[in-house]
NUPAKE-333702 format. One line per 8 residues: number of its first residue (from 1); their letters; for each residue y, x, z of C-alpha. Coordinates in nm, 4 decimals. Layout:
BEGIN
NUM	A	Y/X/Z | ...
REM end
This chain:
BEGIN
1	XXXXXXXX	10.9178/1.6533/10.0429 | 10.8903/1.3507/10.2649 | 10.6082/1.3467/10.5163 | 10.4173/1.0632/10.6706 | 10.1840/1.0304/10.9657 | 9.8167/0.9657/10.9028 | 9.5690/0.8960/11.1793 | 9.2085/1.0097/11.1679
9	XXXXXXXX	8.9182/0.9317/11.3966 | 8.7040/1.2222/11.5130 | 8.3987/1.2247/11.7332 | 8.4420/1.4130/12.0605 | 8.2386/1.7164/11.9484 | 8.4501/1.7657/11.6347 | 8.7695/1.7178/11.8324 | 8.6624/1.9823/12.0858
17	XXXXXXXX	8.5648/2.2251/11.8083 | 8.9038/2.1741/11.6464 | 9.0841/2.2242/11.9757 | 8.8868/2.5441/12.0531 | 8.9527/2.6906/11.7090 | 9.3215/2.6069/11.7336 | 9.3406/2.7873/12.0678 | 9.1541/3.0915/11.9295
25	XXXXXXXX	9.3882/3.1088/11.6302 | 9.6963/3.0362/11.8402 | 9.7751/2.7444/11.6107 | 9.8263/2.3734/11.6597 | 9.5379/2.1414/11.5779 | 9.7782/1.9678/11.3386 | 9.8202/2.2948/11.1455 | 9.4423/2.3407/11.1182
33	XXXXXXXX	9.3898/1.9841/10.9963 | 9.6719/2.0047/10.7418 | 9.5531/2.3441/10.6148 | 9.1942/2.2211/10.5828 | 9.3031/1.9142/10.3861 | 9.5289/2.1110/10.1505 | 9.2581/2.3732/10.0861 | 8.9983/2.1018/10.0239
41	XXXXXXXX	9.2259/1.9181/9.7809 | 9.3055/2.2415/9.5945 | 8.9338/2.3245/9.5628 | 8.8322/1.9759/9.4490 | 9.1215/1.9411/9.2021 | 9.0320/2.2813/9.0527 | 8.6684/2.1701/9.0186 | 8.7779/1.8468/8.8465
49	XXXXXXXX	8.9963/2.0410/8.6002 | 8.7045/2.2700/8.5207 | 8.4714/1.9724/8.4671 | 8.7259/1.8117/8.2309 | 8.7631/2.1407/8.0393 | 8.3845/2.1717/8.0134 | 8.3580/1.8180/7.8766 | 8.6347/1.8897/7.6243
57	XXXXXXXX	8.4557/2.2072/7.5119 | 8.1282/2.0193/7.4823 | 8.3010/1.7481/7.2783 | 8.4487/2.0098/7.0426 | 8.1074/2.1686/7.0041 | 7.9468/1.8324/6.9291 | 8.2121/1.7620/6.6619 | 8.2255/2.1049/6.5001
65	XXXXXXXX	7.9043/2.2838/6.5963 | 8.1219/2.5902/6.6521 | 7.9896/2.8289/6.9125 | 8.0134/3.1914/7.0234 | 7.7011/3.4069/7.0293 | 7.5900/3.5539/7.3585 | 7.6273/3.9099/7.2289 | 7.9818/3.8437/7.1015
73	XXXXXXXX	8.0801/3.6940/7.4378 | 7.9335/3.9919/7.6269 | 8.1163/4.2358/7.4017 | 8.4431/4.0507/7.4620 | 8.3876/4.0409/7.8413 | 8.3025/4.4120/7.8472 | 8.6263/4.4895/7.6616 | 8.8256/4.2765/7.9064
81	XXXXXXXX	8.6622/4.4551/8.2005 | 8.7780/4.7867/8.0489 | 9.1321/4.6533/8.0117 | 9.1133/4.6150/7.6326 | 9.2776/4.2923/7.5160 | 9.0934/4.1561/7.2132 | 9.1196/3.8073/7.0638 | 8.8556/3.5655/7.1830
89	XX	8.5587/3.5733/6.9445 | 8.5177/3.2798/6.7098
REM end
């Protein structure tokens, strides 16, 4: 994968915090910045996927009215927690 340089502007306090943490972790500030960005992107992309899935589920519900009762969902979750694989309730 090709890489590119990207500059960021930090206030002095943030820069010093970053430098101190890098020293404590025996890592380069570059590594900390890159790791923080990758972790943030992963978290936000996961949240976006979940929001899209929720909207799709809501759309299906609005079209079909199909839902799962609370008790059926709890029963299914309890079975999963015990290691019993059952089909998702309908």
